[in-house]
N, C-alpha and C positions, 0 to 999 in steps of 0.2 A: 762446447763439446768436451774440451779438456777437463773442465771442472767436474763434469758428470763422470768421466772416466776415473778421475782421482777419488771421488766419493765412492765409486764402485770398488776400487782397490781398498779403500779404507774399510768398507763393509765386509769385504772378503777376509781381511786380516783380523779385524776386531769383532766380527759377527754383526749381522744386521740389527740384532736386538740391542747390543751395546751402543751402536751408532745412533739408533733411534732414540735412545735415552739421553745420550750426552750431546746430541745435536740440538742445542737449545741455548738461549741467552739467560735463562732463569736458574736460580737455585733457591727454591722456596723455603728450604730448611733454614736459610739465613735471613732472607727477606721474603715475606709471604705474599708477594704479588708479582705480576709479570713486568719485566723490564721493557715497557713500551710506553708510547705517549697516551695520555688520557686527560680528561677534563675534571679538575677539582670541583668546579661548579656543578657538575652533574652527579656528584657522589651521594649527596644527602638523601634524595628521594629513594635511591636503591637501599641506603642504610636504613631509612624508615621502614621499608618493606621487610627487610631481613630481621630487624628487631621485633617487628610485630608478628611475622609469620614463622620465623625460625628457619627459613630456607631461601634460596635464591628464587627470584621471580622468573616466570616464563613470559611468553609473548602475550600481550593483552589485546584490547580491541580499539585502541586509540586510532590506529591507521585506518581501520574499517569505518568507524563511526564518523570520522572527520575527513573522509576521502574527498579531495578537491575536485571541482569541475574544471573543464578545460580552461576557462577564463580566469581561474583562481591560482594558476601556477605558471611559473616561467620555465618549468622543466619540459623536456621533450616528451610528448605523449607516445605511448607504445603499448605493448602487451603487459608490461610490468606495472605494478601499482605505484602511484606517485605519492610521496610523503605529504601529509597535511601541511597547510599553511595557516597563518593567522587569519587570513581571509576566509578559508573554508571553515575554520573553527568558529569564527564570528557568525557565519551563515547558519550553521547548525544550532548554535546557542540561541540566536535570535528567533528561531522557529518555535522555541518554547515560550509561548506568550504568557504562561503563568509566572515565569520568573524573569523574562526579558521583554516585557511589553514596552512598546515605543521604539523598538529597533528595527522597524519594518523598512525604512528608507535606506537607500544605498549610502547616504551620508552617515546615518546613524550606525550602520554596519561597519563602515570604515573607521569611525570613532572607536567602536568596540574592538576592532582588530588592532588599532594603534595602542589601545589600553593593554590588550593581551601581550603585544610585543614589548611594551615598556615594563610590565610588572609581572607577567606570568610565564611567558614562553620566549625562547631565543631561536633565531634563525641559524642556519648553517654558516659557519665562519663569521659569526656576529654581524652578518649583513643586514642592512635595513631593507624595508620593503614588505608589502603584504603578500606577495606571491612567491616568496622564498621558502624552501623546505624548513620545517621546524625540527630541531634536533634536541632541544633541552627544555625541561620544565623547571622553573625556579622553585626552590624549596620554601615557599611562603607558608605552606600548611602541610600537615601530614598527608593529606589526600593527593599531593603531588606524586606519592608512591604508586597510585593507581594509574598514572599516566605513563605508559611504558616507553619512556624515552631515556637513553637511546634505545633503539628498537631491540638490540641484543645487549643484554646486561654484560656479556663477555667483552663488549667494547670498552668497558671500564677496567679491564685488565686485572680482575680479581681484587681491586683496591677496596671496594665496599666490604667484601668478605673479610679482608685483612683488618679493616677498621673495626668491624663488629667483634672479631676475635680479640683484637688488642684491647678494646674497651671492656668487654666482658671479663677478660682475664681469668678464664676457666682453668683451674689448676690441673685437671686430668681429662682424659678422653681424646679420641681422634677427631671428633666433630663437636661443634658448639650445640649444646642441648638446653632446652628450657629447664630451669631449676628454680621454682618459686620459693624453695626453702633457703636458697643462698641469699645472703644480704648483699645487695649490689645496686648501684645506681643505674646500671645498664642491663636490665634483665631482658631476656629473649623469650618471645612467646607469651608475654604477660599483657595485661590491659594497659590503658593509657595513663595509669597512675603509678605503675611499677617500673617505669623507665623514664629517666629525667629528660631525655631527648624527645620522647613521644609526648610527655606531659606538657612540654613547652610548645610544641608544634601541633598538638592534637586538640586544639580548642573546639569544643562542641562534639568531639568524638567520644563514643562509649562502646564497650564490649557487651555482648549479650550475657544473660545470666549464666548460660552454659558457655564458659570461656573457651572450651576446647574447639568450638566450631570456627573461631577466629573471624566471625562476621562483624563488620564495623558499622555501627549506627551513627547517624549525624542528627543532632538536635537543631531543628530549623529555627528555634527561637534564640539561638546563640548570637550575640553581637560580634561581628567580625569586620575587620577592615576590608575595603573593596577588593584589594589584590588577593586576600585570602579567600574571600567569598567566591570570586570568579574562578580561582583554582579549584575550589570545592565543586562548583557547577561543571567545570570541564571534566573533572574526575568522575563525578556521579553520572555523567552522560555515558561514560565507558563501562558502567557497572554491568556485570553479567548475572544471570540467574544463579541461584545458589548451587544447583546441580552442575551447571557449566563451570562454576568456580572450582568445585571439587574435582571435576574431570581435568581442568587445567592444572590443579595442584598435583594430580597424579602424573600428568604428562611431564611436568617440569622436573620431576624426580628422575626421569630417564633421559633428559635432554642436556645439552651443553657439555661441560667437561666431565662427563662420566656420572656425575651426581649433582643434585640440587642442594645437598647439605653443605654447611659452612665449615670449612676445615679449621680446626682449632690449632692454628699454627701461629706462634709468636716470633717476634724478631729476636735475634741473638743479643741485641743491645738492649738490655732491660732498662738502663737509665733513661734513654731517650723515650722509650715506650711509657715508662712511669711518668715522665714529665708531661708527655702529650695527654695521657689519661687524666692527670690531675688538672691540667690547664682547661680542658673542655668541660670537665665536671664542675669546677669552681666557677668558671665563667657562666655556664648555663644556670647553675643554681643561684648565683647572685644577681645576674642581669637578664636572664631569659625572659622574664615577664615584664621588665621595665624598659628595655631598649626597644624602640620602634622596629617593626619587623624588617623593613628594608635595610636598616642599619645592622640589625642582628644577623641577617643572613650573610651580609658582606663581611662582618667581623668573624663569623664562624668560618667562612671560606679562608680568611687569613689564618685562623687557628689551625685549620686542616692543612693548609699549605706549609705553615711553619712546622707543625708536628711531623708531617711526612718528610719534609726536607731534613729535619733533625734526625729522624729515624734512618733515612737513607745514608746521609753523610756519616753518622755515627756507626752504622753497620759496616760501611766501607772501611772506616778506620779500624774496626775490630778485625775485619778480614785481612787488612794489611799487616796487622800485628800477628795474626795467625800465620801468614806467609813466612814471617821471619822467625817465629818461635814454635809454631804448631799448636798454639793455645789461644782461645778467646780470652782477652784480658778481663781480669776480675774487677779492676778499677777502671771504670769507663769515664771518658770525657768527651765533650762534643768537638766536632771538627772546627778549628778556628778559621774564621773568614772576616776580612776587613770590610767594614760597612762604609759606604759613601752616604753620609748624612745630608749632603747638599742636594741629593736627588739629581745628580749629573750637572748641576749648575757650576760647580767648581771643577775645572778640568784636572787639576792635580789630584784631588781626592778621588775623582772618578778613575783616573789612571791607576792609582794605588789599589783600589778595590778590584779593578780589572786584572791587575797582576796577581792578586790573591786568588781570584776565581780561576784565572788561567793556570796557575800552579795546581789548584785542586783538580781541574779537568785533565791536566797532563797525568796526574797520579791515577785518576779514575780510569784512564785508558788501560791500566794494568788489571782492572777488576775482572773483565771477561776471562782472562787467563787463570786467575785465582779460582773463579767459580767453575771453570772447566776442569781444573785439577781436582776440585772437590767432587765433581760428578764422576771423574775417572776413578778416584779412590773409593767413592761410594759404591760403584759397580763392582769392583774387585772385592772389597771388604764384605759386601752383603752376600756374595756367593761363597765366601770362604770362612767367615767368622760367624759362628752360630748365634751367639748372644750379643747382638748389637744394641747399644742404647737407643731408646725410642726417638723417632723424629718429632713427634708431637706430644705435648704442646711446645716443649723447649728442646731444640736440637743441639744445645751447647755441648753436652757430654758426647754426643755422636760426632760432632765436628772435631772436638778435642781428640777423640779416638783416631779419627782420620789423620790428625796432625801427628799423633804418636807413630802411626804407620809411616808417614812421610819422613819423619826424622829418626826412624828406626829405633823407636823406644818401645814398640810393641813386640811381643814374642813371635807374631806371624809376619813381621815387617819384611824380612829377607825373602820369604816365599812370595809375598804379594808384589814386592818391587821387582823380583826376578821375572814375574809374569809380565809386568809393564815393560821391563827392559827387553824382553823377548818380542813384545809387540813392536817396539821401536825398531829393533833390528830387522824383523820380518817386513815391516812396512817400508823401510828404507830399501831393502833388497827388491821388494816388489815394484817400487817406483823406478828403480834402476833397470829392472828387466823390461818394464813397459815404456821406458824412456820418458817418464813423467816426473814432475815435481822436483826439479833440481834444487830449488830453494828450500823445499821441505826436507830433502835428504840432508842438506847442510845442517839443518837444526837437529834432526834426529840423530846425526852422528857426532854432534859437537859435545862430547862428554867433558871437555875442559871448561868451557864457559858455562855450561848447564849440566852439572854433575848428575842431578836427579832425573831419572827417566820420566817421572811423572810430569815435571815441568816441560821436558822436551816434547812429550806427546801432547800436552795441553797447548803449548805454543803452536804446534803444527795444526791441530784441529781448529783452533781459533782462526788461524790464517786461512785455512781451507774454507771456513764458513764465510769469511769476508767481513768487512766493516759494516755492510748494510744490515747484516743479521746480528752482529755482536755489538760493537761499541756505539753504533748509531742508535740502536734501541736503548742501550743503557743511558746515553746522554739525553735521549728524548724523554726518558722516565725522570731523570733529574730535572730537566727543563720543565716538565709538567708539575712536579712537586713544588718547584720554586715559583710557579705561576708567572713565568717571565713575561714582562710587558703588561701584566694585568694591574688594574688599579688597586687590587687587594693583595698583590703578590709580594715577593721578596727579592726580585731581580729585574734588571733592565738590560737590554742588549742594543748594540749599534753595529752597523756594518762599517768596516775599516778597510783601507787599502795599504798593503805592505809590500816590501821588496824582498824577493828571494834570490838566492845565488844562481839557481838553475833555470827557473821559469820566469824570472822577471817580476813584474807587478801582479799581485793577486789580491783578491778580496776575501775577507773573512768576517766572523762575528765575534765581538768581545762582550762579555757579560760582566756586570757589576752588581754587587749586593746593595740593595737599598731598603729603607724602611718607609713604605708608602704611608699615607695618612691613615688609611684603614688599619694597617698593621700596627701603627703606633697606638691607635685608638684601642685595639684589642689588647695589646701588651700592657698598657697602663691600667685599663679596667681590670684585667685579670689579676694583676699583682697588687692592686689596692684591696684585694680580699685574700684571705688565707684560711686553711682548714680550721674549723672550730669544734666545739664539743657536739657529740651525738650526730656527727655527719653534716652539721651546718657550716656556714662560713662566718667569718668575722672580719671587721676592718683591719687593714694592714697599712699603717702609716709608713710611707717610703719616701726617702729623699732622692734628689736627682743623682747623687753619687751612688746610692744603693741601686738605683735603676740601671746605671751604666755597668756596675759590677754584676748585677743579676743577668743582664744580656750576655755578658762574657761567660759566666760560669754555667748558666743553664742552657744556653743555645749556641755558644761559640761565636756570637756576634761581637766583634771587636770595634770599639768606638775610639778609645784613647790609648790603645796598646797595639803594637805591631804584631802581625802573625809571625810564628817561628820561621826564621830564614829570610825575613823581609826587613829591610832597614828603612825606617820612616823617621823623619825629624820630629822633634818634640813640638815644634811650632805648627806643623801640619796636623798632628794628632790633637792639639788643643783647638785648632781651627775646626776640626771635625766635631769635636765635643760642643763647641759654641753653636755650630749649625743645628745640632740636635736640640740644644736648649732653646734656641729661637723657634724652632718648629713646634716644640711642645707648648711653648707660650702662645704661639699664634693659634694653635688648636684648642686652647683653653684647658690644657692638661697639666700646666705647671704654674705654681704661684710662688712668690718670694717677696718678702718685705724689704730685703736689702741684698747686697752682693755676697753675703756669707753663704758658703756652700751648704751648711747645715740647715739654712732657712729656706732653701729651694726645695719645695716638696710637691709631689704629684697630687693631682686631684681629679675626681671623675666628672664627666659631663652628664652621666645618668645616675640616678639613685639605685642603690643595690636593694635586692629583695631576696631573703632567704626562703628556700623551699622547706616547708615544715609539714609534717604529718602525711605527706603524700607518698613517701618512699621509705623502704626499709634500708637504713643506712649501715654502712660498714666503713669505718674510718680508714681501714687499710686500702680502700679502693677509691 
């Protein structure tokens, strides 16, 4: 009850409109997706759809077509619809005798259900069993975009939209728009030859002669692996009549977060974005058609996790620089993190990596206050300054303007900061009159420790919102980007017990940065190719020394160097380096004829293949 009264007081002082805008954990002008948990593995089907259609998808018919019977689900039956299971999907597919003959018996249906669970669909919380709700479709083929999982695309926290905008790199405009004249590897609203991602995953797919209707045809004579073919069969079972598709397209434009259009919003850290765009382009172009699909999808998940983590950490570093200077740094560098190359088998190396990550998490706890300050400044500046720099596609100039106001370098700074100071004083007095928020009053009135009224107000609002809305969401987003605990991810965690002065023994979670086998597979193959002429790729001979340097300079992943502020002995750093070398050798990714460092060179496990003639190339992208 007290929290409700405190928010009512806040709304009375700041106005409900302002509170409604700043009462959030997000600031999409800096990082263009929601700070909440999501699944990296569920992103690609939504990205396929947005690249092909040019807008966010609405709700499809997967739940209706594969509605389970009572004996096909462990869920409690009621009035609400139950999510499909692999058992119900297998039952519906086996009824199509023209394509699934021989699956009449219960044993055959169970075999089909097991195949679906292994290669095409995933249960809630990765649970085994044929009667569990299905929540994810693996991106084995472009047609997985037709399977509307998760049920609401908003469950992916605007990350697919952000990925599309970052990859398209459209220089102007509020929303991402189809532009067939632009030379780009990642075109929107084009056919299956005009986008490198769709060309790799769209085997057998083709667009109609009139491409504007965006109807997808499938060539039944195309040879596909079983996992891809079954994904196509599941998706085609969900197909709607063309009129219904058009009606759904009209509905989706008025549903969700105000619009179905894809916001053309870029991250303020251009270096990390450019690195991610180049990584996924070169990897797909060189190995998209030569790596087996099961390995390709896992390596792509590693690519997405690494790219998103790098963007998030680098953006956080840029915002910390803005906090101290009022400017987004022009020279960008990745956030340095110590890597445990032993994969937690060496306790000392694991502890060092955990200390590095723990330091990063402690610093990230400050991030909600910085974003709250930006939202507060944004509100006041937007209502007082007529010509604000645009938010989209790049909000760097806008954020720098807010920094000028904060550091009193702008001509309207005194007026705007006077308004914020008045808000702090009025809010403090109101709390005192209502006998509420003594802790908040202490912050609002502390002009010695916190001279700027913007930081005082930001601190108070973040405290009022609580950790569950603020830092918990931010940490969950970082955790999702790192794909913690995943076989394709970048981090591992363990539960530890520690002693506290006040509360005695407590348990907590410690995270360490690791390079999983799939992550190493992706990194090695990606950097064995480099940009070539006319948008193609060419071989890139790279030594083990070069690889270690590349991980540090490109992604901030430290192997044989200590992070700033952390002291690590030379012996431990060399041990970490030897662990990485042995793992690369065991994976078949490193060869060397002797112990000379220059003779230790990386090598691929898969042959590269250049995409030629299928795309209009642009070397800058």
